[in-house]
Predicted model as a PDB file, atoms N, CA, C, CB and O in Angstrom, pLDDT in the B-factor column:
MODEL        1                                                                  
ATOM      1  N   MET A   1      95.196 113.118  38.155  1.00 67.00           N  
ATOM      2  CA  MET A   1      95.616 112.016  38.991  1.00 67.00           C  
ATOM      3  C   MET A   1      96.332 112.574  40.218  1.00 67.00           C  
ATOM      4  CB  MET A   1      96.528 111.039  38.207  1.00 67.00           C  
ATOM      5  O   MET A   1      97.023 113.589  40.136  1.00 67.00           O  
ATOM      6  N   ILE A   2      96.163 111.918  41.329  1.00 78.00           N  
ATOM      7  CA  ILE A   2      96.790 112.330  42.572  1.00 78.00           C  
ATOM      8  C   ILE A   2      98.278 112.015  42.511  1.00 78.00           C  
ATOM      9  CB  ILE A   2      96.129 111.633  43.784  1.00 78.00           C  
ATOM     10  O   ILE A   2      98.676 110.938  42.067  1.00 78.00           O  
ATOM     11  N   LYS A   3      99.105 112.970  42.963  1.00 86.00           N  
ATOM     12  CA  LYS A   3     100.537 112.715  43.039  1.00 86.00           C  
ATOM     13  C   LYS A   3     100.809 111.883  44.273  1.00 86.00           C  
ATOM     14  CB  LYS A   3     101.349 114.037  43.069  1.00 86.00           C  
ATOM     15  O   LYS A   3     100.411 112.243  45.381  1.00 86.00           O  
ATOM     16  N   ILE A   4     101.484 110.778  44.077  1.00 93.00           N  
ATOM     17  CA  ILE A   4     101.835 109.888  45.177  1.00 93.00           C  
ATOM     18  C   ILE A   4     103.352 109.949  45.318  1.00 93.00           C  
ATOM     19  CB  ILE A   4     101.326 108.405  44.926  1.00 93.00           C  
ATOM     20  O   ILE A   4     104.098 109.507  44.444  1.00 93.00           O  
ATOM     21  N   ILE A   5     103.786 110.512  46.448  1.00 95.00           N  
ATOM     22  CA  ILE A   5     105.199 110.751  46.691  1.00 95.00           C  
ATOM     23  C   ILE A   5     105.679 109.892  47.864  1.00 95.00           C  
ATOM     24  CB  ILE A   5     105.457 112.249  46.969  1.00 95.00           C  
ATOM     25  O   ILE A   5     105.034 109.838  48.912  1.00 95.00           O  
ATOM     26  N   ALA A   6     106.808 109.229  47.676  1.00 96.00           N  
ATOM     27  CA  ALA A   6     107.385 108.410  48.749  1.00 96.00           C  
ATOM     28  C   ALA A   6     107.862 109.325  49.881  1.00 96.00           C  
ATOM     29  CB  ALA A   6     108.567 107.532  48.212  1.00 96.00           C  
ATOM     30  O   ALA A   6     108.501 110.351  49.647  1.00 96.00           O  
ATOM     31  N   LYS A   7     107.537 108.929  51.097  1.00 96.00           N  
ATOM     32  CA  LYS A   7     107.917 109.705  52.279  1.00 96.00           C  
ATOM     33  C   LYS A   7     109.260 109.242  52.835  1.00 96.00           C  
ATOM     34  CB  LYS A   7     106.836 109.593  53.360  1.00 96.00           C  
ATOM     35  O   LYS A   7     110.004 110.032  53.416  1.00 96.00           O  
ATOM     36  N   LYS A   8     109.568 107.948  52.652  1.00 96.00           N  
ATOM     37  CA  LYS A   8     110.830 107.402  53.136  1.00 96.00           C  
ATOM     38  C   LYS A   8     111.294 106.307  52.181  1.00 96.00           C  
ATOM     39  CB  LYS A   8     110.683 106.851  54.585  1.00 96.00           C  
ATOM     40  O   LYS A   8     110.540 105.871  51.311  1.00 96.00           O  
ATOM     41  N   ASP A   9     112.521 105.874  52.349  1.00 97.00           N  
ATOM     42  CA  ASP A   9     113.097 104.830  51.500  1.00 97.00           C  
ATOM     43  C   ASP A   9     112.502 103.469  51.858  1.00 97.00           C  
ATOM     44  CB  ASP A   9     114.637 104.800  51.644  1.00 97.00           C  
ATOM     45  O   ASP A   9     112.331 103.143  53.033  1.00 97.00           O  
ATOM     46  N   PHE A  10     112.188 102.675  50.823  1.00 96.00           N  
ATOM     47  CA  PHE A  10     111.694 101.318  51.013  1.00 96.00           C  
ATOM     48  C   PHE A  10     111.818 100.561  49.703  1.00 96.00           C  
ATOM     49  CB  PHE A  10     110.226 101.319  51.514  1.00 96.00           C  
ATOM     50  O   PHE A  10     112.181 101.138  48.678  1.00 96.00           O  
ATOM     51  N   THR A  11     111.517  99.268  49.733  1.00 95.00           N  
ATOM     52  CA  THR A  11     111.504  98.485  48.493  1.00 95.00           C  
ATOM     53  C   THR A  11     110.089  97.985  48.246  1.00 95.00           C  
ATOM     54  CB  THR A  11     112.510  97.291  48.564  1.00 95.00           C  
ATOM     55  O   THR A  11     109.358  97.652  49.179  1.00 95.00           O  
ATOM     56  N   ARG A  12     109.723  97.938  46.983  1.00 92.00           N  
ATOM     57  CA  ARG A  12     108.413  97.433  46.583  1.00 92.00           C  
ATOM     58  C   ARG A  12     108.626  96.505  45.403  1.00 92.00           C  
ATOM     59  CB  ARG A  12     107.422  98.599  46.222  1.00 92.00           C  
ATOM     60  O   ARG A  12     109.126  96.909  44.353  1.00 92.00           O  
ATOM     61  N   ASN A  13     108.237  95.252  45.597  1.00 89.00           N  
ATOM     62  CA  ASN A  13     108.422  94.227  44.564  1.00 89.00           C  
ATOM     63  C   ASN A  13     109.878  94.128  44.128  1.00 89.00           C  
ATOM     64  CB  ASN A  13     107.539  94.529  43.354  1.00 89.00           C  
ATOM     65  O   ASN A  13     110.166  93.926  42.948  1.00 89.00           O  
ATOM     66  N   GLY A  14     110.802  94.272  45.091  1.00 93.00           N  
ATOM     67  CA  GLY A  14     112.220  94.162  44.801  1.00 93.00           C  
ATOM     68  C   GLY A  14     112.837  95.413  44.199  1.00 93.00           C  
ATOM     69  O   GLY A  14     114.036  95.431  43.920  1.00 93.00           O  
ATOM     70  N   GLU A  15     112.050  96.451  43.992  1.00 94.00           N  
ATOM     71  CA  GLU A  15     112.533  97.694  43.396  1.00 94.00           C  
ATOM     72  C   GLU A  15     112.735  98.742  44.493  1.00 94.00           C  
ATOM     73  CB  GLU A  15     111.540  98.213  42.314  1.00 94.00           C  
ATOM     74  O   GLU A  15     111.806  99.014  45.253  1.00 94.00           O  
ATOM     75  N   PRO A  16     113.917  99.330  44.589  1.00 97.00           N  
ATOM     76  CA  PRO A  16     114.128 100.347  45.623  1.00 97.00           C  
ATOM     77  C   PRO A  16     113.378 101.642  45.295  1.00 97.00           C  
ATOM     78  CB  PRO A  16     115.629 100.637  45.784  1.00 97.00           C  
ATOM     79  O   PRO A  16     113.397 102.121  44.161  1.00 97.00           O  
ATOM     80  N   ILE A  17     112.732 102.184  46.298  1.00 96.00           N  
ATOM     81  CA  ILE A  17     112.024 103.457  46.185  1.00 96.00           C  
ATOM     82  C   ILE A  17     112.666 104.396  47.197  1.00 96.00           C  
ATOM     83  CB  ILE A  17     110.461 103.298  46.437  1.00 96.00           C  
ATOM     84  O   ILE A  17     112.880 104.019  48.349  1.00 96.00           O  
ATOM     85  N   PHE A  18     112.972 105.613  46.771  1.00 97.00           N  
ATOM     86  CA  PHE A  18     113.634 106.564  47.645  1.00 97.00           C  
ATOM     87  C   PHE A  18     112.705 107.724  47.978  1.00 97.00           C  
ATOM     88  CB  PHE A  18     114.918 107.078  47.000  1.00 97.00           C  
ATOM     89  O   PHE A  18     111.819 108.072  47.197  1.00 97.00           O  
ATOM     90  N   ALA A  19     112.918 108.312  49.141  1.00 96.00           N  
ATOM     91  CA  ALA A  19     112.100 109.441  49.583  1.00 96.00           C  
ATOM     92  C   ALA A  19     112.099 110.521  48.508  1.00 96.00           C  
ATOM     93  CB  ALA A  19     112.623 110.010  50.929  1.00 96.00           C  
ATOM     94  O   ALA A  19     113.147 110.900  47.986  1.00 96.00           O  
ATOM     95  N   GLY A  20     110.908 111.007  48.189  1.00 96.00           N  
ATOM     96  CA  GLY A  20     110.762 112.042  47.166  1.00 96.00           C  
ATOM     97  C   GLY A  20     110.404 111.509  45.791  1.00 96.00           C  
ATOM     98  O   GLY A  20     109.998 112.281  44.922  1.00 96.00           O  
ATOM     99  N   ASP A  21     110.546 110.205  45.573  1.00 96.00           N  
ATOM    100  CA  ASP A  21     110.189 109.609  44.278  1.00 96.00           C  
ATOM    101  C   ASP A  21     108.679 109.622  44.083  1.00 96.00           C  
ATOM    102  CB  ASP A  21     110.725 108.166  44.174  1.00 96.00           C  
ATOM    103  O   ASP A  21     107.913 109.493  45.038  1.00 96.00           O  
ATOM    104  N   LYS A  22     108.265 109.780  42.825  1.00 95.00           N  
ATOM    105  CA  LYS A  22     106.849 109.646  42.485  1.00 95.00           C  
ATOM    106  C   LYS A  22     106.565 108.176  42.235  1.00 95.00           C  
ATOM    107  CB  LYS A  22     106.470 110.514  41.238  1.00 95.00           C  
ATOM    108  O   LYS A  22     107.361 107.478  41.607  1.00 95.00           O  
ATOM    109  N   LEU A  23     105.424 107.711  42.731  1.00 94.00           N  
ATOM    110  CA  LEU A  23     105.058 106.305  42.583  1.00 94.00           C  
ATOM    111  C   LEU A  23     103.864 106.149  41.662  1.00 94.00           C  
ATOM    112  CB  LEU A  23     104.753 105.686  43.942  1.00 94.00           C  
ATOM    113  O   LEU A  23     102.992 107.016  41.595  1.00 94.00           O  
ATOM    114  N   LYS A  24     103.840 105.032  40.954  1.00 91.00           N  
ATOM    115  CA  LYS A  24     102.670 104.651  40.185  1.00 91.00           C  
ATOM    116  C   LYS A  24     101.997 103.510  40.941  1.00 91.00           C  
ATOM    117  CB  LYS A  24     103.049 104.235  38.711  1.00 91.00           C  
ATOM    118  O   LYS A  24     102.606 102.469  41.188  1.00 91.00           O  
ATOM    119  N   VAL A  25     100.745 103.718  41.301  1.00 91.00           N  
ATOM    120  CA  VAL A  25      99.987 102.727  42.057  1.00 91.00           C  
ATOM    121  C   VAL A  25      98.826 102.281  41.188  1.00 91.00           C  
ATOM    122  CB  VAL A  25      99.487 103.300  43.430  1.00 91.00           C  
ATOM    123  O   VAL A  25      98.127 103.111  40.605  1.00 91.00           O  
ATOM    124  N   ASN A  26      98.613 100.959  41.098  1.00 87.00           N  
ATOM    125  CA  ASN A  26      97.599 100.418  40.204  1.00 87.00           C  
ATOM    126  C   ASN A  26      96.295 100.041  40.882  1.00 87.00           C  
ATOM    127  CB  ASN A  26      98.139  99.234  39.519  1.00 87.00           C  
ATOM    128  O   ASN A  26      95.281  99.866  40.206  1.00 87.00           O  
ATOM    129  N   THR A  27      96.297  99.911  42.209  1.00 91.00           N  
ATOM    130  CA  THR A  27      95.074  99.522  42.905  1.00 91.00           C  
ATOM    131  C   THR A  27      94.857 100.388  44.137  1.00 91.00           C  
ATOM    132  CB  THR A  27      95.127  98.043  43.301  1.00 91.00           C  
ATOM    133  O   THR A  27      95.799 100.941  44.705  1.00 91.00           O  
ATOM    134  N   VAL A  28      93.613 100.491  44.530  1.00 93.00           N  
ATOM    135  CA  VAL A  28      93.252 101.238  45.729  1.00 93.00           C  
ATOM    136  C   VAL A  28      93.821 100.545  46.955  1.00 93.00           C  
ATOM    137  CB  VAL A  28      91.722 101.383  45.849  1.00 93.00           C  
ATOM    138  O   VAL A  28      94.279 101.204  47.888  1.00 93.00           O  
ATOM    139  N   GLU A  29      93.793  99.211  46.960  1.00 94.00           N  
ATOM    140  CA  GLU A  29      94.304  98.452  48.095  1.00 94.00           C  
ATOM    141  C   GLU A  29      95.782  98.742  48.333  1.00 94.00           C  
ATOM    142  CB  GLU A  29      94.093  96.958  47.872  1.00 94.00           C  
ATOM    143  O   GLU A  29      96.215  98.911  49.473  1.00 94.00           O  
ATOM    144  N   GLU A  30      96.546  98.799  47.255  1.00 94.00           N  
ATOM    145  CA  GLU A  30      97.976  99.095  47.370  1.00 94.00           C  
ATOM    146  C   GLU A  30      98.188 100.512  47.898  1.00 94.00           C  
ATOM    147  CB  GLU A  30      98.678  98.923  46.003  1.00 94.00           C  
ATOM    148  O   GLU A  30      99.058 100.740  48.738  1.00 94.00           O  
ATOM    149  N   LEU A  31      97.400 101.455  47.412  1.00 94.00           N  
ATOM    150  CA  LEU A  31      97.487 102.834  47.863  1.00 94.00           C  
ATOM    151  C   LEU A  31      97.192 102.943  49.362  1.00 94.00           C  
ATOM    152  CB  LEU A  31      96.520 103.711  47.066  1.00 94.00           C  
ATOM    153  O   LEU A  31      97.923 103.609  50.095  1.00 94.00           O  
ATOM    154  N   VAL A  32      96.130 102.293  49.808  1.00 95.00           N  
ATOM    155  CA  VAL A  32      95.752 102.330  51.222  1.00 95.00           C  
ATOM    156  C   VAL A  32      96.839 101.704  52.086  1.00 95.00           C  
ATOM    157  CB  VAL A  32      94.415 101.603  51.444  1.00 95.00           C  
ATOM    158  O   VAL A  32      97.164 102.226  53.152  1.00 95.00           O  
ATOM    159  N   LYS A  33      97.396 100.599  51.635  1.00 95.00           N  
ATOM    160  CA  LYS A  33      98.446  99.914  52.398  1.00 95.00           C  
ATOM    161  C   LYS A  33      99.675 100.810  52.549  1.00 95.00           C  
ATOM    162  CB  LYS A  33      98.837  98.585  51.711  1.00 95.00           C  
ATOM    163  O   LYS A  33     100.223 100.930  53.644  1.00 95.00           O  
ATOM    164  N   LEU A  34     100.106 101.437  51.463  1.00 95.00           N  
ATOM    165  CA  LEU A  34     101.255 102.342  51.525  1.00 95.00           C  
ATOM    166  C   LEU A  34     100.964 103.533  52.432  1.00 95.00           C  
ATOM    167  CB  LEU A  34     101.630 102.830  50.118  1.00 95.00           C  
ATOM    168  O   LEU A  34     101.836 103.988  53.172  1.00 95.00           O  
ATOM    169  N   ASN A  35      99.744 104.029  52.369  1.00 96.00           N  
ATOM    170  CA  ASN A  35      99.333 105.167  53.189  1.00 96.00           C  
ATOM    171  C   ASN A  35      99.314 104.792  54.673  1.00 96.00           C  
ATOM    172  CB  ASN A  35      97.946 105.670  52.749  1.00 96.00           C  
ATOM    173  O   ASN A  35      99.816 105.540  55.512  1.00 96.00           O  
ATOM    174  N   GLU A  36      98.740 103.641  54.992  1.00 95.00           N  
ATOM    175  CA  GLU A  36      98.635 103.204  56.395  1.00 95.00           C  
ATOM    176  C   GLU A  36     100.006 102.950  57.018  1.00 95.00           C  
ATOM    177  CB  GLU A  36      97.786 101.935  56.490  1.00 95.00           C  
ATOM    178  O   GLU A  36     100.217 103.243  58.194  1.00 95.00           O  
ATOM    179  N   LYS A  37     100.924 102.412  56.243  1.00 95.00           N  
ATOM    180  CA  LYS A  37     102.244 102.089  56.775  1.00 95.00           C  
ATOM    181  C   LYS A  37     103.167 103.302  56.810  1.00 95.00           C  
ATOM    182  CB  LYS A  37     102.877 100.990  55.950  1.00 95.00           C  
ATOM    183  O   LYS A  37     104.275 103.217  57.341  1.00 95.00           O  
ATOM    184  N   GLY A  38     102.727 104.432  56.253  1.00 95.00           N  
ATOM    185  CA  GLY A  38     103.512 105.658  56.303  1.00 95.00           C  
ATOM    186  C   GLY A  38     104.618 105.745  55.271  1.00 95.00           C  
ATOM    187  O   GLY A  38     105.553 106.529  55.436  1.00 95.00           O  
ATOM    188  N   PHE A  39     104.532 104.956  54.209  1.00 96.00           N  
ATOM    189  CA  PHE A  39     105.557 104.979  53.173  1.00 96.00           C  
ATOM    190  C   PHE A  39     105.385 106.135  52.196  1.00 96.00           C  
ATOM    191  CB  PHE A  39     105.548 103.680  52.419  1.00 96.00           C  
ATOM    192  O   PHE A  39     106.336 106.512  51.511  1.00 96.00           O  
ATOM    193  N   ILE A  40     104.186 106.700  52.124  1.00 96.00           N  
ATOM    194  CA  ILE A  40     103.916 107.805  51.206  1.00 96.00           C  
ATOM    195  C   ILE A  40     103.439 109.011  52.000  1.00 96.00           C  
ATOM    196  CB  ILE A  40     102.864 107.401  50.139  1.00 96.00           C  
ATOM    197  O   ILE A  40     103.076 108.901  53.171  1.00 96.00           O  
ATOM    198  N   GLU A  41     103.446 110.175  51.335  1.00 94.00           N  
ATOM    199  CA  GLU A  41     102.914 111.375  51.977  1.00 94.00           C  
ATOM    200  C   GLU A  41     101.463 111.085  52.338  1.00 94.00           C  
ATOM    201  CB  GLU A  41     103.035 112.644  51.042  1.00 94.00           C  
ATOM    202  O   GLU A  41     100.730 110.518  51.527  1.00 94.00           O  
ATOM    203  N   PRO A  42     101.035 111.462  53.537  1.00 94.00           N  
ATOM    204  CA  PRO A  42      99.684 111.120  53.998  1.00 94.00           C  
ATOM    205  C   PRO A  42      98.586 111.611  53.060  1.00 94.00           C  
ATOM    206  CB  PRO A  42      99.454 111.693  55.373  1.00 94.00           C  
ATOM    207  O   PRO A  42      98.617 112.744  52.579  1.00 94.00           O  
ATOM    208  N   LEU A  43      97.617 110.733  52.811  1.00 94.00           N  
ATOM    209  CA  LEU A  43      96.460 111.063  51.995  1.00 94.00           C  
ATOM    210  C   LEU A  43      95.215 111.049  52.867  1.00 94.00           C  
ATOM    211  CB  LEU A  43      96.315 110.077  50.811  1.00 94.00           C  
ATOM    212  O   LEU A  43      95.113 110.268  53.813  1.00 94.00           O  
ATOM    213  N   THR A  44      94.274 111.920  52.538  1.00 94.00           N  
ATOM    214  CA  THR A  44      93.007 111.939  53.254  1.00 94.00           C  
ATOM    215  C   THR A  44      92.062 110.940  52.615  1.00 94.00           C  
ATOM    216  CB  THR A  44      92.388 113.357  53.258  1.00 94.00           C  
ATOM    217  O   THR A  44      92.315 110.439  51.520  1.00 94.00           O  
ATOM    218  N   LEU A  45      90.972 110.657  53.311  1.00 94.00           N  
ATOM    219  CA  LEU A  45      89.962 109.762  52.761  1.00 94.00           C  
ATOM    220  C   LEU A  45      89.415 110.309  51.448  1.00 94.00           C  
ATOM    221  CB  LEU A  45      88.824 109.555  53.767  1.00 94.00           C  
ATOM    222  O   LEU A  45      89.163 109.554  50.509  1.00 94.00           O  
ATOM    223  N   LYS A  46      89.234 111.622  51.389  1.00 95.00           N  
ATOM    224  CA  LYS A  46      88.726 112.264  50.176  1.00 95.00           C  
ATOM    225  C   LYS A  46      89.665 112.009  48.988  1.00 95.00           C  
ATOM    226  CB  LYS A  46      88.554 113.782  50.405  1.00 95.00           C  
ATOM    227  O   LYS A  46      89.204 111.726  47.882  1.00 95.00           O  
ATOM    228  N   GLU A  47      90.975 112.108  49.218  1.00 94.00           N  
ATOM    229  CA  GLU A  47      91.951 111.871  48.151  1.00 94.00           C  
ATOM    230  C   GLU A  47      91.942 110.410  47.702  1.00 94.00           C  
ATOM    231  CB  GLU A  47      93.358 112.266  48.620  1.00 94.00           C  
ATOM    232  O   GLU A  47      92.096 110.128  46.514  1.00 94.00           O  
ATOM    233  N   ILE A  48      91.764 109.486  48.640  1.00 94.00           N  
ATOM    234  CA  ILE A  48      91.720 108.059  48.302  1.00 94.00           C  
ATOM    235  C   ILE A  48      90.477 107.752  47.477  1.00 94.00           C  
ATOM    236  CB  ILE A  48      91.743 107.190  49.581  1.00 94.00           C  
ATOM    237  O   ILE A  48      90.552 107.006  46.501  1.00 94.00           O  
ATOM    238  N   VAL A  49      89.328 108.322  47.861  1.00 95.00           N  
ATOM    239  CA  VAL A  49      88.087 108.122  47.095  1.00 95.00           C  
ATOM    240  C   VAL A  49      88.234 108.721  45.706  1.00 95.00           C  
ATOM    241  CB  VAL A  49      86.874 108.756  47.827  1.00 95.00           C  
ATOM    242  O   VAL A  49      87.772 108.129  44.730  1.00 95.00           O  
ATOM    243  N   GLN A  50      88.869 109.885  45.597  1.00 93.00           N  
ATOM    244  CA  GLN A  50      89.102 110.512  44.298  1.00 93.00           C  
ATOM    245  C   GLN A  50      89.974 109.614  43.424  1.00 93.00           C  
ATOM    246  CB  GLN A  50      89.762 111.894  44.473  1.00 93.00           C  
ATOM    247  O   GLN A  50      89.697 109.451  42.236  1.00 93.00           O  
ATOM    248  N   PHE A  51      91.022 109.031  44.001  1.00 93.00           N  
ATOM    249  CA  PHE A  51      91.897 108.112  43.271  1.00 93.00           C  
ATOM    250  C   PHE A  51      91.102 106.920  42.754  1.00 93.00           C  
ATOM    251  CB  PHE A  51      93.054 107.633  44.169  1.00 93.00           C  
ATOM    252  O   PHE A  51      91.278 106.493  41.613  1.00 93.00           O  
ATOM    253  N   LYS A  52      90.218 106.382  43.608  1.00 93.00           N  
ATOM    254  CA  LYS A  52      89.402 105.228  43.227  1.00 93.00           C  
ATOM    255  C   LYS A  52      88.504 105.573  42.037  1.00 93.00           C  
ATOM    256  CB  LYS A  52      88.547 104.752  44.421  1.00 93.00           C  
ATOM    257  O   LYS A  52      88.372 104.774  41.110  1.00 93.00           O  
ATOM    258  N   LYS A  53      87.888 106.756  42.058  1.00 93.00           N  
ATOM    259  CA  LYS A  53      87.022 107.180  40.955  1.00 93.00           C  
ATOM    260  C   LYS A  53      87.819 107.334  39.668  1.00 93.00           C  
ATOM    261  CB  LYS A  53      86.318 108.498  41.299  1.00 93.00           C  
ATOM    262  O   LYS A  53      87.370 106.909  38.603  1.00 93.00           O  
ATOM    263  N   GLU A  54      88.992 107.938  39.760  1.00 91.00           N  
ATOM    264  CA  GLU A  54      89.831 108.124  38.575  1.00 91.00           C  
ATOM    265  C   GLU A  54      90.275 106.782  38.005  1.00 91.00           C  
ATOM    266  CB  GLU A  54      91.055 108.982  38.915  1.00 91.00           C  
ATOM    267  O   GLU A  54      90.324 106.602  36.788  1.00 91.00           O  
ATOM    268  N   LEU A  55      90.593 105.855  38.879  1.00 88.00           N  
ATOM    269  CA  LEU A  55      91.010 104.523  38.451  1.00 88.00           C  
ATOM    270  C   LEU A  55      89.869 103.808  37.739  1.00 88.00           C  
ATOM    271  CB  LEU A  55      91.489 103.697  39.652  1.00 88.00           C  
ATOM    272  O   LEU A  55      90.084 103.179  36.703  1.00 88.00           O  
ATOM    273  N   GLU A  56      88.656 103.897  38.287  1.00 88.00           N  
ATOM    274  CA  GLU A  56      87.489 103.271  37.659  1.00 88.00           C  
ATOM    275  C   GLU A  56      87.190 103.913  36.307  1.00 88.00           C  
ATOM    276  CB  GLU A  56      86.260 103.379  38.578  1.00 88.00           C  
ATOM    277  O   GLU A  56      86.859 103.210  35.353  1.00 88.00           O  
ATOM    278  N   ASN A  57      87.304 105.240  36.213  1.00 89.00           N  
ATOM    279  CA  ASN A  57      87.054 105.932  34.947  1.00 89.00           C  
ATOM    280  C   ASN A  57      88.063 105.526  33.882  1.00 89.00           C  
ATOM    281  CB  ASN A  57      87.095 107.445  35.152  1.00 89.00           C  
ATOM    282  O   ASN A  57      87.707 105.381  32.713  1.00 89.00           O  
ATOM    283  N   SER A  58      89.317 105.342  34.277  1.00 83.00           N  
ATOM    284  CA  SER A  58      90.330 104.946  33.300  1.00 83.00           C  
ATOM    285  C   SER A  58      90.078 103.519  32.812  1.00 83.00           C  
ATOM    286  CB  SER A  58      91.741 105.060  33.909  1.00 83.00           C  
ATOM    287  O   SER A  58      90.344 103.214  31.649  1.00 83.00           O  
ATOM    288  N   LYS A  59      89.568 102.638  33.682  1.00 76.00           N  
ATOM    289  CA  LYS A  59      89.240 101.274  33.279  1.00 76.00           C  
ATOM    290  C   LYS A  59      88.072 101.272  32.297  1.00 76.00           C  
ATOM    291  CB  LYS A  59      88.904 100.413  34.509  1.00 76.00           C  
ATOM    292  O   LYS A  59      88.079 100.510  31.330  1.00 76.00           O  
ATOM    293  N   ILE A  60      87.075 102.116  32.535  1.00 77.00           N  
ATOM    294  CA  ILE A  60      85.919 102.206  31.643  1.00 77.00           C  
ATOM    295  C   ILE A  60      86.357 102.698  30.266  1.00 77.00           C  
ATOM    296  CB  ILE A  60      84.842 103.147  32.235  1.00 77.00           C  
ATOM    297  O   ILE A  60      85.906 102.170  29.249  1.00 77.00           O  
ATOM    298  N   LYS A  61      87.225 103.697  30.224  1.00 73.00           N  
ATOM    299  CA  LYS A  61      87.708 104.228  28.947  1.00 73.00           C  
ATOM    300  C   LYS A  61      88.489 103.173  28.165  1.00 73.00           C  
ATOM    301  CB  LYS A  61      88.588 105.461  29.183  1.00 73.00           C  
ATOM    302  O   LYS A  61      88.367 103.085  26.943  1.00 73.00           O  
ATOM    303  N   LYS A  62      89.295 102.369  28.875  1.00 72.00           N  
ATOM    304  CA  LYS A  62      90.064 101.324  28.204  1.00 72.00           C  
ATOM    305  C   LYS A  62      89.141 100.258  27.609  1.00 72.00           C  
ATOM    306  CB  LYS A  62      91.054 100.679  29.184  1.00 72.00           C  
ATOM    307  O   LYS A  62      89.415  99.735  26.528  1.00 72.00           O  
ATOM    308  N   GLU A  63      88.051  99.935  28.307  1.00 75.00           N  
ATOM    309  CA  GLU A  63      87.114  98.930  27.818  1.00 75.00           C  
ATOM    310  C   GLU A  63      86.369  99.418  26.581  1.00 75.00           C  
ATOM    311  CB  GLU A  63      86.120  98.559  28.912  1.00 75.00           C  
ATOM    312  O   GLU A  63      86.036  98.624  25.701  1.00 75.00           O  
ATOM    313  N   GLU A  64      86.105 100.731  26.511  1.00 72.00           N  
ATOM    314  CA  GLU A  64      85.407 101.296  25.364  1.00 72.00           C  
ATOM    315  C   GLU A  64      86.256 101.266  24.096  1.00 72.00           C  
ATOM    316  CB  GLU A  64      84.988 102.716  25.665  1.00 72.00           C  
ATOM    317  O   GLU A  64      85.721 101.197  22.989  1.00 72.00           O  
ATOM    318  N   GLU A  65      87.578 101.318  24.257  1.00 66.00           N  
ATOM    319  CA  GLU A  65      88.485 101.351  23.087  1.00 66.00           C  
ATOM    320  C   GLU A  65      88.631 100.013  22.495  1.00 66.00           C  
ATOM    321  CB  GLU A  65      89.845 101.879  23.453  1.00 66.00           C  
ATOM    322  O   GLU A  65      89.351  99.850  21.510  1.00 66.00           O  
TER     323      GLU A  65                                                      
ENDMDL                                                                          
END                                                                             
């Protein structure tokens, strides 16, 4: 899984996030939004596509169980 690190302090869903914290992101849309606004360490398109594939694979595994 890609490490998603906060670049600056902000709040998400009422929860404070501080620079350097590791984040758990559940959707590609949320990841892209955080990336575009500069809240996380910059990700390349390749890293975002990789995250999307990993997310889809984890959903498939959960459905099989």
